N, C-alpha and C positions, 0 to 999 in steps of 0.2 A: 545619335551619339549616346554613349553610356555615361552616366554620372560617375566620375572617379571616386566620389565620396560615398557612393551607395554601398551598403553592406551586403556581402554575399552570404546567403543563408547557409551554404555548405561550409564556409569558412568559420562560421560561428559554432558549429558542432564540434564536439571533442574529437581530436584525432586519435585513432586507435594505434597502439604499438604492436610490434611483432609478438610480444609476450601475450598481450590480450587476445590477439587473433589466434594464437596457438592454443589458448585455453578453450576457445569456442569450438574447435574441430577435433575429431578423433579419427584415428586410422584403424581399419579393420585388418587384423592379422589372424592367421590360422595356426593353432597350436595343437599338438598331438597329446591327448590325454589317455590314461588307461581306461579301457573299456572292458567288456565281458571277456572272460577267459584270457586275459593278458594282452589282448589285441589293442593296438593304438588306434584311437578314433579321432578324426579331425574335428576341432571345435572353433568357431569364429569368436573372436574376442576384440573388444574396442580398447585401443591403447591411446593415451594422450600424446600429443605432438609437443616436442620441446621447442622453445623459442629459437634455439641454435639451428634447428632444422628448417626454419622458415626462410625461403628464398625471396618470396614476394607474397603480398596479400592485397585483397581489395574488399572493402566494406560496402555492400550494396544497400545497406539500411535494413533490408529484410533478411539478408543472409551474408555470410562471409565466405570468401573463396581464398584458400591458402595453397600456394605452390611450394613444395618442399625442395630441398637441395638434391634429392634423388629423383625428382621429376614427377612426383605424384601430385595430382590436383585434388584437394579435399575441400569439402563444404559442410556447413552445419545446416543446410536447408532440409536434408532428409532426416534429421533427428527429431 
């Protein structure tokens, strides 16, 4: 039997909000920039995720996984 008065270590940690989770991840987008001789060249760019775009998130302690409203799964583990 478990003790009902025992403290759960996970409950003692600060709960993360959607805004905090959104700050920790970035989305990679491709933008076209001017290259040589007027040609457009694709370039990858990291863009911040807004809190309103967060559908769900999970803090694993070592990294955060965020699922956006458009279905993308983003993480800060690769940064």
